[in-house]
Chimera marker file (.cmm) of the C-alpha trace (Angstrom):
<marker_set name="trace">
<marker id="1" x="-31.840" y="-8.985" z="18.139" r="1" g="1" b="0" radius="0.5"/>
<marker id="2" x="-28.732" y="-6.852" z="17.352" r="1" g="1" b="0" radius="0.5"/>
<marker id="3" x="-26.283" y="-7.736" z="14.779" r="1" g="1" b="0" radius="0.5"/>
<marker id="4" x="-22.877" y="-6.122" z="15.206" r="1" g="1" b="0" radius="0.5"/>
<marker id="5" x="-19.990" y="-5.473" z="12.629" r="1" g="1" b="0" radius="0.5"/>
<marker id="6" x="-16.766" y="-3.616" z="12.872" r="1" g="1" b="0" radius="0.5"/>
<marker id="7" x="-14.542" y="-2.025" z="10.202" r="1" g="1" b="0" radius="0.5"/>
<marker id="8" x="-11.095" y="-1.056" z="11.608" r="1" g="1" b="0" radius="0.5"/>
<marker id="9" x="-8.330" y="1.086" z="10.121" r="1" g="1" b="0" radius="0.5"/>
<marker id="10" x="-10.303" y="2.553" z="7.296" r="1" g="1" b="0" radius="0.5"/>
<marker id="11" x="-7.785" y="4.933" z="5.534" r="1" g="1" b="0" radius="0.5"/>
<marker id="12" x="-10.150" y="7.982" z="5.566" r="1" g="1" b="0" radius="0.5"/>
<marker id="13" x="-10.439" y="10.740" z="8.145" r="1" g="1" b="0" radius="0.5"/>
<marker id="14" x="-13.297" y="10.167" z="10.674" r="1" g="1" b="0" radius="0.5"/>
<marker id="15" x="-14.530" y="13.658" z="10.108" r="1" g="1" b="0" radius="0.5"/>
<marker id="16" x="-15.200" y="12.733" z="6.416" r="1" g="1" b="0" radius="0.5"/>
<marker id="17" x="-16.753" y="9.307" z="7.226" r="1" g="1" b="0" radius="0.5"/>
<marker id="18" x="-19.218" y="10.867" z="9.777" r="1" g="1" b="0" radius="0.5"/>
<marker id="19" x="-20.675" y="13.023" z="7.029" r="1" g="1" b="0" radius="0.5"/>
<marker id="20" x="-21.996" y="9.913" z="5.283" r="1" g="1" b="0" radius="0.5"/>
<marker id="21" x="-22.730" y="7.793" z="8.300" r="1" g="1" b="0" radius="0.5"/>
<marker id="22" x="-24.939" y="10.378" z="9.937" r="1" g="1" b="0" radius="0.5"/>
<marker id="23" x="-26.990" y="10.444" z="6.688" r="1" g="1" b="0" radius="0.5"/>
<marker id="24" x="-27.689" y="6.762" z="6.596" r="1" g="1" b="0" radius="0.5"/>
<marker id="25" x="-28.221" y="6.221" z="10.414" r="1" g="1" b="0" radius="0.5"/>
<marker id="26" x="-31.723" y="5.001" z="11.057" r="1" g="1" b="0" radius="0.5"/>
<marker id="27" x="-32.462" y="3.915" z="7.505" r="1" g="1" b="0" radius="0.5"/>
<marker id="28" x="-33.640" y="0.495" z="6.279" r="1" g="1" b="0" radius="0.5"/>
<marker id="29" x="-30.815" y="-1.650" z="4.813" r="1" g="1" b="0" radius="0.5"/>
<marker id="30" x="-32.045" y="-1.493" z="1.200" r="1" g="1" b="0" radius="0.5"/>
<marker id="31" x="-32.626" y="2.285" z="1.319" r="1" g="1" b="0" radius="0.5"/>
<marker id="32" x="-29.245" y="2.731" z="2.801" r="1" g="1" b="0" radius="0.5"/>
<marker id="33" x="-27.678" y="0.696" z="0.088" r="1" g="1" b="0" radius="0.5"/>
<marker id="34" x="-29.441" y="2.720" z="-2.740" r="1" g="1" b="0" radius="0.5"/>
<marker id="35" x="-28.254" y="6.027" z="-1.094" r="1" g="1" b="0" radius="0.5"/>
<marker id="36" x="-24.667" y="4.758" z="-0.766" r="1" g="1" b="0" radius="0.5"/>
<marker id="37" x="-24.499" y="3.824" z="-4.413" r="1" g="1" b="0" radius="0.5"/>
<marker id="38" x="-25.086" y="7.368" z="-5.495" r="1" g="1" b="0" radius="0.5"/>
<marker id="39" x="-23.359" y="9.527" z="-2.854" r="1" g="1" b="0" radius="0.5"/>
<marker id="40" x="-20.266" y="11.123" z="-4.464" r="1" g="1" b="0" radius="0.5"/>
<marker id="41" x="-18.008" y="10.862" z="-1.409" r="1" g="1" b="0" radius="0.5"/>
<marker id="42" x="-15.208" y="8.235" z="-1.646" r="1" g="1" b="0" radius="0.5"/>
<marker id="43" x="-16.044" y="6.743" z="1.568" r="1" g="1" b="0" radius="0.5"/>
<marker id="44" x="-19.565" y="5.611" z="0.364" r="1" g="1" b="0" radius="0.5"/>
<marker id="45" x="-17.849" y="2.765" z="-1.709" r="1" g="1" b="0" radius="0.5"/>
<marker id="46" x="-16.296" y="1.345" z="1.427" r="1" g="1" b="0" radius="0.5"/>
<marker id="47" x="-19.377" y="1.767" z="3.590" r="1" g="1" b="0" radius="0.5"/>
<marker id="48" x="-21.558" y="-0.002" z="0.995" r="1" g="1" b="0" radius="0.5"/>
<marker id="49" x="-19.276" y="-2.985" z="0.984" r="1" g="1" b="0" radius="0.5"/>
<marker id="50" x="-19.169" y="-2.975" z="4.886" r="1" g="1" b="0" radius="0.5"/>
<marker id="51" x="-23.000" y="-2.886" z="4.981" r="1" g="1" b="0" radius="0.5"/>
<marker id="52" x="-23.259" y="-5.679" z="2.548" r="1" g="1" b="0" radius="0.5"/>
<marker id="53" x="-20.941" y="-7.786" z="4.520" r="1" g="1" b="0" radius="0.5"/>
<marker id="54" x="-22.768" y="-7.190" z="7.799" r="1" g="1" b="0" radius="0.5"/>
<marker id="55" x="-26.139" y="-8.101" z="6.011" r="1" g="1" b="0" radius="0.5"/>
<marker id="56" x="-24.661" y="-11.228" z="4.632" r="1" g="1" b="0" radius="0.5"/>
<marker id="57" x="-23.298" y="-12.247" z="8.005" r="1" g="1" b="0" radius="0.5"/>
<marker id="58" x="-26.855" y="-11.726" z="9.443" r="1" g="1" b="0" radius="0.5"/>
<marker id="59" x="-28.374" y="-13.811" z="6.661" r="1" g="1" b="0" radius="0.5"/>
<marker id="60" x="-25.754" y="-16.665" z="6.985" r="1" g="1" b="0" radius="0.5"/>
<marker id="61" x="-25.249" y="-16.684" z="10.826" r="1" g="1" b="0" radius="0.5"/>
<marker id="62" x="-28.757" y="-15.837" z="12.023" r="1" g="1" b="0" radius="0.5"/>
<marker id="63" x="-30.940" y="-16.720" z="9.042" r="1" g="1" b="0" radius="0.5"/>
<marker id="64" x="-32.505" y="-13.219" z="9.028" r="1" g="1" b="0" radius="0.5"/>
<marker id="65" x="-33.858" y="-11.830" z="5.837" r="1" g="1" b="0" radius="0.5"/>
<marker id="66" x="-32.471" y="-8.401" z="4.473" r="1" g="1" b="0" radius="0.5"/>
<marker id="67" x="-35.936" y="-6.899" z="4.204" r="1" g="1" b="0" radius="0.5"/>
<marker id="68" x="-36.552" y="-6.618" z="7.977" r="1" g="1" b="0" radius="0.5"/>
<marker id="69" x="-33.253" y="-5.108" z="9.040" r="1" g="1" b="0" radius="0.5"/>
<marker id="70" x="-32.488" y="-1.434" z="9.600" r="1" g="1" b="0" radius="0.5"/>
<marker id="71" x="-29.434" y="0.589" z="10.781" r="1" g="1" b="0" radius="0.5"/>
<marker id="72" x="-29.935" y="1.082" z="14.540" r="1" g="1" b="0" radius="0.5"/>
<marker id="73" x="-26.623" y="2.888" z="15.165" r="1" g="1" b="0" radius="0.5"/>
<marker id="74" x="-23.376" y="3.485" z="13.277" r="1" g="1" b="0" radius="0.5"/>
<marker id="75" x="-20.468" y="4.976" z="15.194" r="1" g="1" b="0" radius="0.5"/>
<marker id="76" x="-17.275" y="6.269" z="13.815" r="1" g="1" b="0" radius="0.5"/>
<marker id="77" x="-14.185" y="6.569" z="16.075" r="1" g="1" b="0" radius="0.5"/>
<marker id="78" x="-10.711" y="7.764" z="15.375" r="1" g="1" b="0" radius="0.5"/>
<marker id="79" x="-8.263" y="4.937" z="14.698" r="1" g="1" b="0" radius="0.5"/>
<marker id="80" x="-4.513" y="4.933" z="15.154" r="1" g="1" b="0" radius="0.5"/>
<marker id="81" x="-2.917" y="7.497" z="12.747" r="1" g="1" b="0" radius="0.5"/>
<marker id="82" x="-0.009" y="6.760" z="10.495" r="1" g="1" b="0" radius="0.5"/>
<marker id="83" x="2.814" y="9.188" z="11.141" r="1" g="1" b="0" radius="0.5"/>
<marker id="84" x="4.810" y="10.563" z="8.423" r="1" g="1" b="0" radius="0.5"/>
<marker id="85" x="7.475" y="13.273" z="8.347" r="1" g="1" b="0" radius="0.5"/>
<marker id="86" x="8.007" y="16.118" z="5.845" r="1" g="1" b="0" radius="0.5"/>
<marker id="87" x="11.287" y="17.825" z="5.519" r="1" g="1" b="0" radius="0.5"/>
<marker id="88" x="11.312" y="21.642" z="5.928" r="1" g="1" b="0" radius="0.5"/>
<marker id="89" x="14.013" y="24.323" z="5.981" r="1" g="1" b="0" radius="0.5"/>
<marker id="90" x="16.993" y="24.323" z="8.250" r="1" g="1" b="0" radius="0.5"/>
<marker id="91" x="17.136" y="20.530" z="8.645" r="1" g="1" b="0" radius="0.5"/>
<marker id="92" x="13.909" y="20.267" z="10.477" r="1" g="1" b="0" radius="0.5"/>
<marker id="93" x="10.841" y="18.080" z="9.992" r="1" g="1" b="0" radius="0.5"/>
<marker id="94" x="7.109" y="18.561" z="10.414" r="1" g="1" b="0" radius="0.5"/>
<marker id="95" x="4.721" y="15.645" z="11.158" r="1" g="1" b="0" radius="0.5"/>
<marker id="96" x="2.091" y="14.559" z="8.853" r="1" g="1" b="0" radius="0.5"/>
<marker id="97" x="-0.803" y="12.537" z="10.364" r="1" g="1" b="0" radius="0.5"/>
<marker id="98" x="-2.539" y="10.114" z="8.045" r="1" g="1" b="0" radius="0.5"/>
<marker id="99" x="-5.755" y="9.486" z="9.919" r="1" g="1" b="0" radius="0.5"/>
<marker id="100" x="-7.714" y="6.307" z="10.085" r="1" g="1" b="0" radius="0.5"/>
<marker id="101" x="-11.280" y="5.437" z="11.244" r="1" g="1" b="0" radius="0.5"/>
<marker id="102" x="-12.818" y="2.631" z="13.107" r="1" g="1" b="0" radius="0.5"/>
<marker id="103" x="-16.487" y="2.109" z="12.212" r="1" g="1" b="0" radius="0.5"/>
<marker id="104" x="-18.949" y="0.086" z="14.392" r="1" g="1" b="0" radius="0.5"/>
<marker id="105" x="-22.371" y="-0.932" z="12.789" r="1" g="1" b="0" radius="0.5"/>
<marker id="106" x="-25.435" y="-2.201" z="14.697" r="1" g="1" b="0" radius="0.5"/>
<marker id="107" x="-28.228" y="-3.719" z="12.652" r="1" g="1" b="0" radius="0.5"/>
<marker id="108" x="-31.655" y="-4.553" z="14.242" r="1" g="1" b="0" radius="0.5"/>
<marker id="109" x="-34.969" y="-6.041" z="13.295" r="1" g="1" b="0" radius="0.5"/>
<marker id="110" x="-37.833" y="-3.561" z="12.507" r="1" g="1" b="0" radius="0.5"/>
<marker id="111" x="-40.457" y="-3.425" z="15.093" r="1" g="1" b="0" radius="0.5"/>
<marker id="112" x="-43.762" y="-5.305" z="14.333" r="1" g="1" b="0" radius="0.5"/>
<marker id="113" x="-42.014" y="-7.508" z="11.809" r="1" g="1" b="0" radius="0.5"/>
<marker id="114" x="-41.789" y="-11.241" z="12.236" r="1" g="1" b="0" radius="0.5"/>
<marker id="115" x="-38.491" y="-12.966" z="11.816" r="1" g="1" b="0" radius="0.5"/>
<marker id="116" x="-38.314" y="-14.409" z="8.277" r="1" g="1" b="0" radius="0.5"/>
<marker id="117" x="-36.132" y="-17.397" z="7.807" r="1" g="1" b="0" radius="0.5"/>
<marker id="118" x="-33.817" y="-17.325" z="4.912" r="1" g="1" b="0" radius="0.5"/>
<marker id="119" x="-33.679" y="-20.481" z="2.814" r="1" g="1" b="0" radius="0.5"/>
<marker id="120" x="-30.217" y="-21.788" z="1.983" r="1" g="1" b="0" radius="0.5"/>
<marker id="121" x="-29.239" y="-21.126" z="-1.529" r="1" g="1" b="0" radius="0.5"/>
<marker id="122" x="-26.954" y="-24.126" z="-1.761" r="1" g="1" b="0" radius="0.5"/>
<marker id="123" x="-28.505" y="-27.293" z="-2.875" r="1" g="1" b="0" radius="0.5"/>
<marker id="124" x="-27.284" y="-30.473" z="-1.047" r="1" g="1" b="0" radius="0.5"/>
<marker id="125" x="-24.955" y="-32.728" z="-3.028" r="1" g="1" b="0" radius="0.5"/>
<marker id="126" x="-26.485" y="-35.938" z="-4.250" r="1" g="1" b="0" radius="0.5"/>
<marker id="127" x="-24.673" y="-38.992" z="-5.705" r="1" g="1" b="0" radius="0.5"/>
<marker id="128" x="-25.497" y="-37.892" z="-9.261" r="1" g="1" b="0" radius="0.5"/>
<marker id="129" x="-24.166" y="-34.299" z="-8.738" r="1" g="1" b="0" radius="0.5"/>
<marker id="130" x="-20.982" y="-35.687" z="-7.135" r="1" g="1" b="0" radius="0.5"/>
<marker id="131" x="-20.411" y="-37.886" z="-10.281" r="1" g="1" b="0" radius="0.5"/>
<marker id="132" x="-20.980" y="-34.971" z="-12.640" r="1" g="1" b="0" radius="0.5"/>
<marker id="133" x="-18.653" y="-32.636" z="-10.843" r="1" g="1" b="0" radius="0.5"/>
<marker id="134" x="-15.851" y="-35.305" z="-10.877" r="1" g="1" b="0" radius="0.5"/>
<marker id="135" x="-16.372" y="-36.124" z="-14.674" r="1" g="1" b="0" radius="0.5"/>
<marker id="136" x="-16.260" y="-32.514" z="-15.897" r="1" g="1" b="0" radius="0.5"/>
<marker id="137" x="-13.042" y="-31.432" z="-17.309" r="1" g="1" b="0" radius="0.5"/>
<marker id="138" x="-11.939" y="-27.793" z="-17.270" r="1" g="1" b="0" radius="0.5"/>
<marker id="139" x="-12.433" y="-26.163" z="-20.737" r="1" g="1" b="0" radius="0.5"/>
<marker id="140" x="-9.481" y="-24.323" z="-21.955" r="1" g="1" b="0" radius="0.5"/>
<marker id="141" x="-9.982" y="-21.190" z="-24.139" r="1" g="1" b="0" radius="0.5"/>
<marker id="142" x="-9.599" y="-21.687" z="-27.830" r="1" g="1" b="0" radius="0.5"/>
<marker id="143" x="-6.602" y="-20.059" z="-29.433" r="1" g="1" b="0" radius="0.5"/>
<marker id="144" x="-7.457" y="-17.264" z="-31.809" r="1" g="1" b="0" radius="0.5"/>
<marker id="145" x="-5.867" y="-16.768" z="-35.179" r="1" g="1" b="0" radius="0.5"/>
<marker id="146" x="-3.996" y="-13.502" z="-35.573" r="1" g="1" b="0" radius="0.5"/>
<marker id="147" x="-5.816" y="-10.737" z="-37.428" r="1" g="1" b="0" radius="0.5"/>
<marker id="148" x="-4.431" y="-9.988" z="-40.785" r="1" g="1" b="0" radius="0.5"/>
<marker id="149" x="-3.633" y="-6.422" z="-41.454" r="1" g="1" b="0" radius="0.5"/>
<marker id="150" x="-5.363" y="-4.849" z="-44.350" r="1" g="1" b="0" radius="0.5"/>
<marker id="151" x="-3.318" y="-3.144" z="-47.113" r="1" g="1" b="0" radius="0.5"/>
<marker id="152" x="-2.565" y="0.465" z="-46.481" r="1" g="1" b="0" radius="0.5"/>
<marker id="153" x="-3.475" y="0.284" z="-42.753" r="1" g="1" b="0" radius="0.5"/>
<marker id="154" x="-1.634" y="2.659" z="-40.473" r="1" g="1" b="0" radius="0.5"/>
<marker id="155" x="-0.579" y="-0.219" z="-38.114" r="1" g="1" b="0" radius="0.5"/>
<marker id="156" x="1.285" y="-2.009" z="-40.926" r="1" g="1" b="0" radius="0.5"/>
<marker id="157" x="3.074" y="1.068" z="-42.247" r="1" g="1" b="0" radius="0.5"/>
<marker id="158" x="4.018" y="2.151" z="-38.733" r="1" g="1" b="0" radius="0.5"/>
<marker id="159" x="5.443" y="-1.435" z="-37.980" r="1" g="1" b="0" radius="0.5"/>
<marker id="160" x="7.477" y="-1.300" z="-41.175" r="1" g="1" b="0" radius="0.5"/>
<marker id="161" x="8.987" y="2.062" z="-40.109" r="1" g="1" b="0" radius="0.5"/>
<marker id="162" x="9.797" y="0.911" z="-36.684" r="1" g="1" b="0" radius="0.5"/>
<marker id="163" x="11.471" y="-2.371" z="-37.746" r="1" g="1" b="0" radius="0.5"/>
<marker id="164" x="13.448" y="-0.677" z="-40.606" r="1" g="1" b="0" radius="0.5"/>
<marker id="165" x="14.785" y="1.971" z="-38.306" r="1" g="1" b="0" radius="0.5"/>
<marker id="166" x="15.827" y="-0.474" z="-35.662" r="1" g="1" b="0" radius="0.5"/>
<marker id="167" x="17.458" y="-2.967" z="-38.100" r="1" g="1" b="0" radius="0.5"/>
<marker id="168" x="20.555" y="-0.741" z="-38.859" r="1" g="1" b="0" radius="0.5"/>
<link id1="1" id2="2" r="1" g="1" b="0" radius="0.2"/>
<link id1="2" id2="3" r="1" g="1" b="0" radius="0.2"/>
<link id1="3" id2="4" r="1" g="1" b="0" radius="0.2"/>
<link id1="4" id2="5" r="1" g="1" b="0" radius="0.2"/>
<link id1="5" id2="6" r="1" g="1" b="0" radius="0.2"/>
<link id1="6" id2="7" r="1" g="1" b="0" radius="0.2"/>
<link id1="7" id2="8" r="1" g="1" b="0" radius="0.2"/>
<link id1="8" id2="9" r="1" g="1" b="0" radius="0.2"/>
<link id1="9" id2="10" r="1" g="1" b="0" radius="0.2"/>
<link id1="10" id2="11" r="1" g="1" b="0" radius="0.2"/>
<link id1="11" id2="12" r="1" g="1" b="0" radius="0.2"/>
<link id1="12" id2="13" r="1" g="1" b="0" radius="0.2"/>
<link id1="13" id2="14" r="1" g="1" b="0" radius="0.2"/>
<link id1="14" id2="15" r="1" g="1" b="0" radius="0.2"/>
<link id1="15" id2="16" r="1" g="1" b="0" radius="0.2"/>
<link id1="16" id2="17" r="1" g="1" b="0" radius="0.2"/>
<link id1="17" id2="18" r="1" g="1" b="0" radius="0.2"/>
<link id1="18" id2="19" r="1" g="1" b="0" radius="0.2"/>
<link id1="19" id2="20" r="1" g="1" b="0" radius="0.2"/>
<link id1="20" id2="21" r="1" g="1" b="0" radius="0.2"/>
<link id1="21" id2="22" r="1" g="1" b="0" radius="0.2"/>
<link id1="22" id2="23" r="1" g="1" b="0" radius="0.2"/>
<link id1="23" id2="24" r="1" g="1" b="0" radius="0.2"/>
<link id1="24" id2="25" r="1" g="1" b="0" radius="0.2"/>
<link id1="25" id2="26" r="1" g="1" b="0" radius="0.2"/>
<link id1="26" id2="27" r="1" g="1" b="0" radius="0.2"/>
<link id1="27" id2="28" r="1" g="1" b="0" radius="0.2"/>
<link id1="28" id2="29" r="1" g="1" b="0" radius="0.2"/>
<link id1="29" id2="30" r="1" g="1" b="0" radius="0.2"/>
<link id1="30" id2="31" r="1" g="1" b="0" radius="0.2"/>
<link id1="31" id2="32" r="1" g="1" b="0" radius="0.2"/>
<link id1="32" id2="33" r="1" g="1" b="0" radius="0.2"/>
<link id1="33" id2="34" r="1" g="1" b="0" radius="0.2"/>
<link id1="34" id2="35" r="1" g="1" b="0" radius="0.2"/>
<link id1="35" id2="36" r="1" g="1" b="0" radius="0.2"/>
<link id1="36" id2="37" r="1" g="1" b="0" radius="0.2"/>
<link id1="37" id2="38" r="1" g="1" b="0" radius="0.2"/>
<link id1="38" id2="39" r="1" g="1" b="0" radius="0.2"/>
<link id1="39" id2="40" r="1" g="1" b="0" radius="0.2"/>
<link id1="40" id2="41" r="1" g="1" b="0" radius="0.2"/>
<link id1="41" id2="42" r="1" g="1" b="0" radius="0.2"/>
<link id1="42" id2="43" r="1" g="1" b="0" radius="0.2"/>
<link id1="43" id2="44" r="1" g="1" b="0" radius="0.2"/>
<link id1="44" id2="45" r="1" g="1" b="0" radius="0.2"/>
<link id1="45" id2="46" r="1" g="1" b="0" radius="0.2"/>
<link id1="46" id2="47" r="1" g="1" b="0" radius="0.2"/>
<link id1="47" id2="48" r="1" g="1" b="0" radius="0.2"/>
<link id1="48" id2="49" r="1" g="1" b="0" radius="0.2"/>
<link id1="49" id2="50" r="1" g="1" b="0" radius="0.2"/>
<link id1="50" id2="51" r="1" g="1" b="0" radius="0.2"/>
<link id1="51" id2="52" r="1" g="1" b="0" radius="0.2"/>
<link id1="52" id2="53" r="1" g="1" b="0" radius="0.2"/>
<link id1="53" id2="54" r="1" g="1" b="0" radius="0.2"/>
<link id1="54" id2="55" r="1" g="1" b="0" radius="0.2"/>
<link id1="55" id2="56" r="1" g="1" b="0" radius="0.2"/>
<link id1="56" id2="57" r="1" g="1" b="0" radius="0.2"/>
<link id1="57" id2="58" r="1" g="1" b="0" radius="0.2"/>
<link id1="58" id2="59" r="1" g="1" b="0" radius="0.2"/>
<link id1="59" id2="60" r="1" g="1" b="0" radius="0.2"/>
<link id1="60" id2="61" r="1" g="1" b="0" radius="0.2"/>
<link id1="61" id2="62" r="1" g="1" b="0" radius="0.2"/>
<link id1="62" id2="63" r="1" g="1" b="0" radius="0.2"/>
<link id1="63" id2="64" r="1" g="1" b="0" radius="0.2"/>
<link id1="64" id2="65" r="1" g="1" b="0" radius="0.2"/>
<link id1="65" id2="66" r="1" g="1" b="0" radius="0.2"/>
<link id1="66" id2="67" r="1" g="1" b="0" radius="0.2"/>
<link id1="67" id2="68" r="1" g="1" b="0" radius="0.2"/>
<link id1="68" id2="69" r="1" g="1" b="0" radius="0.2"/>
<link id1="69" id2="70" r="1" g="1" b="0" radius="0.2"/>
<link id1="70" id2="71" r="1" g="1" b="0" radius="0.2"/>
<link id1="71" id2="72" r="1" g="1" b="0" radius="0.2"/>
<link id1="72" id2="73" r="1" g="1" b="0" radius="0.2"/>
<link id1="73" id2="74" r="1" g="1" b="0" radius="0.2"/>
<link id1="74" id2="75" r="1" g="1" b="0" radius="0.2"/>
<link id1="75" id2="76" r="1" g="1" b="0" radius="0.2"/>
<link id1="76" id2="77" r="1" g="1" b="0" radius="0.2"/>
<link id1="77" id2="78" r="1" g="1" b="0" radius="0.2"/>
<link id1="78" id2="79" r="1" g="1" b="0" radius="0.2"/>
<link id1="79" id2="80" r="1" g="1" b="0" radius="0.2"/>
<link id1="80" id2="81" r="1" g="1" b="0" radius="0.2"/>
<link id1="81" id2="82" r="1" g="1" b="0" radius="0.2"/>
<link id1="82" id2="83" r="1" g="1" b="0" radius="0.2"/>
<link id1="83" id2="84" r="1" g="1" b="0" radius="0.2"/>
<link id1="84" id2="85" r="1" g="1" b="0" radius="0.2"/>
<link id1="85" id2="86" r="1" g="1" b="0" radius="0.2"/>
<link id1="86" id2="87" r="1" g="1" b="0" radius="0.2"/>
<link id1="87" id2="88" r="1" g="1" b="0" radius="0.2"/>
<link id1="88" id2="89" r="1" g="1" b="0" radius="0.2"/>
<link id1="89" id2="90" r="1" g="1" b="0" radius="0.2"/>
<link id1="90" id2="91" r="1" g="1" b="0" radius="0.2"/>
<link id1="91" id2="92" r="1" g="1" b="0" radius="0.2"/>
<link id1="92" id2="93" r="1" g="1" b="0" radius="0.2"/>
<link id1="93" id2="94" r="1" g="1" b="0" radius="0.2"/>
<link id1="94" id2="95" r="1" g="1" b="0" radius="0.2"/>
<link id1="95" id2="96" r="1" g="1" b="0" radius="0.2"/>
<link id1="96" id2="97" r="1" g="1" b="0" radius="0.2"/>
<link id1="97" id2="98" r="1" g="1" b="0" radius="0.2"/>
<link id1="98" id2="99" r="1" g="1" b="0" radius="0.2"/>
<link id1="99" id2="100" r="1" g="1" b="0" radius="0.2"/>
<link id1="100" id2="101" r="1" g="1" b="0" radius="0.2"/>
<link id1="101" id2="102" r="1" g="1" b="0" radius="0.2"/>
<link id1="102" id2="103" r="1" g="1" b="0" radius="0.2"/>
<link id1="103" id2="104" r="1" g="1" b="0" radius="0.2"/>
<link id1="104" id2="105" r="1" g="1" b="0" radius="0.2"/>
<link id1="105" id2="106" r="1" g="1" b="0" radius="0.2"/>
<link id1="106" id2="107" r="1" g="1" b="0" radius="0.2"/>
<link id1="107" id2="108" r="1" g="1" b="0" radius="0.2"/>
<link id1="108" id2="109" r="1" g="1" b="0" radius="0.2"/>
<link id1="109" id2="110" r="1" g="1" b="0" radius="0.2"/>
<link id1="110" id2="111" r="1" g="1" b="0" radius="0.2"/>
<link id1="111" id2="112" r="1" g="1" b="0" radius="0.2"/>
<link id1="112" id2="113" r="1" g="1" b="0" radius="0.2"/>
<link id1="113" id2="114" r="1" g="1" b="0" radius="0.2"/>
<link id1="114" id2="115" r="1" g="1" b="0" radius="0.2"/>
<link id1="115" id2="116" r="1" g="1" b="0" radius="0.2"/>
<link id1="116" id2="117" r="1" g="1" b="0" radius="0.2"/>
<link id1="117" id2="118" r="1" g="1" b="0" radius="0.2"/>
<link id1="118" id2="119" r="1" g="1" b="0" radius="0.2"/>
<link id1="119" id2="120" r="1" g="1" b="0" radius="0.2"/>
<link id1="120" id2="121" r="1" g="1" b="0" radius="0.2"/>
<link id1="121" id2="122" r="1" g="1" b="0" radius="0.2"/>
<link id1="122" id2="123" r="1" g="1" b="0" radius="0.2"/>
<link id1="123" id2="124" r="1" g="1" b="0" radius="0.2"/>
<link id1="124" id2="125" r="1" g="1" b="0" radius="0.2"/>
<link id1="125" id2="126" r="1" g="1" b="0" radius="0.2"/>
<link id1="126" id2="127" r="1" g="1" b="0" radius="0.2"/>
<link id1="127" id2="128" r="1" g="1" b="0" radius="0.2"/>
<link id1="128" id2="129" r="1" g="1" b="0" radius="0.2"/>
<link id1="129" id2="130" r="1" g="1" b="0" radius="0.2"/>
<link id1="130" id2="131" r="1" g="1" b="0" radius="0.2"/>
<link id1="131" id2="132" r="1" g="1" b="0" radius="0.2"/>
<link id1="132" id2="133" r="1" g="1" b="0" radius="0.2"/>
<link id1="133" id2="134" r="1" g="1" b="0" radius="0.2"/>
<link id1="134" id2="135" r="1" g="1" b="0" radius="0.2"/>
<link id1="135" id2="136" r="1" g="1" b="0" radius="0.2"/>
<link id1="136" id2="137" r="1" g="1" b="0" radius="0.2"/>
<link id1="137" id2="138" r="1" g="1" b="0" radius="0.2"/>
<link id1="138" id2="139" r="1" g="1" b="0" radius="0.2"/>
<link id1="139" id2="140" r="1" g="1" b="0" radius="0.2"/>
<link id1="140" id2="141" r="1" g="1" b="0" radius="0.2"/>
<link id1="141" id2="142" r="1" g="1" b="0" radius="0.2"/>
<link id1="142" id2="143" r="1" g="1" b="0" radius="0.2"/>
<link id1="143" id2="144" r="1" g="1" b="0" radius="0.2"/>
<link id1="144" id2="145" r="1" g="1" b="0" radius="0.2"/>
<link id1="145" id2="146" r="1" g="1" b="0" radius="0.2"/>
<link id1="146" id2="147" r="1" g="1" b="0" radius="0.2"/>
<link id1="147" id2="148" r="1" g="1" b="0" radius="0.2"/>
<link id1="148" id2="149" r="1" g="1" b="0" radius="0.2"/>
<link id1="149" id2="150" r="1" g="1" b="0" radius="0.2"/>
<link id1="150" id2="151" r="1" g="1" b="0" radius="0.2"/>
<link id1="151" id2="152" r="1" g="1" b="0" radius="0.2"/>
<link id1="152" id2="153" r="1" g="1" b="0" radius="0.2"/>
<link id1="153" id2="154" r="1" g="1" b="0" radius="0.2"/>
<link id1="154" id2="155" r="1" g="1" b="0" radius="0.2"/>
<link id1="155" id2="156" r="1" g="1" b="0" radius="0.2"/>
<link id1="156" id2="157" r="1" g="1" b="0" radius="0.2"/>
<link id1="157" id2="158" r="1" g="1" b="0" radius="0.2"/>
<link id1="158" id2="159" r="1" g="1" b="0" radius="0.2"/>
<link id1="159" id2="160" r="1" g="1" b="0" radius="0.2"/>
<link id1="160" id2="161" r="1" g="1" b="0" radius="0.2"/>
<link id1="161" id2="162" r="1" g="1" b="0" radius="0.2"/>
<link id1="162" id2="163" r="1" g="1" b="0" radius="0.2"/>
<link id1="163" id2="164" r="1" g="1" b="0" radius="0.2"/>
<link id1="164" id2="165" r="1" g="1" b="0" radius="0.2"/>
<link id1="165" id2="166" r="1" g="1" b="0" radius="0.2"/>
<link id1="166" id2="167" r="1" g="1" b="0" radius="0.2"/>
<link id1="167" id2="168" r="1" g="1" b="0" radius="0.2"/>
</marker_set>
């Protein structure tokens, strides 16, 4: 069973994204997440969120456990570039292409592993829990008393100088 996910218009050049995606291709999901947390490239942060989103979709929609998934394929294509213009001499302008990436991710079950059903984390509402949620009132934060300034503190003397100077 294949689980597909798309990330469109990522504001990083496809050439830079491919460096990281080629590294994690074929890895198990947990291993790929661990690697993405420590890779210094900027794109790793976005790919980690994207991978976690795809895994949570697999868990929610297909009831598949995270432990039996691996990255079958991850493809990076060029998205539509943002075109900007830079003024140069003699009244001319040169184009600046702000490139974007489209990333397609395909997750698949490991071979030889049985499908593990994920139990729902949300407990069904009973009559007692419904009443408890209706009765509870939101708690407002308690107001704090202002801190008193100690004698000879720098903040107090600075405040005196500022207010004396502005009072003229």
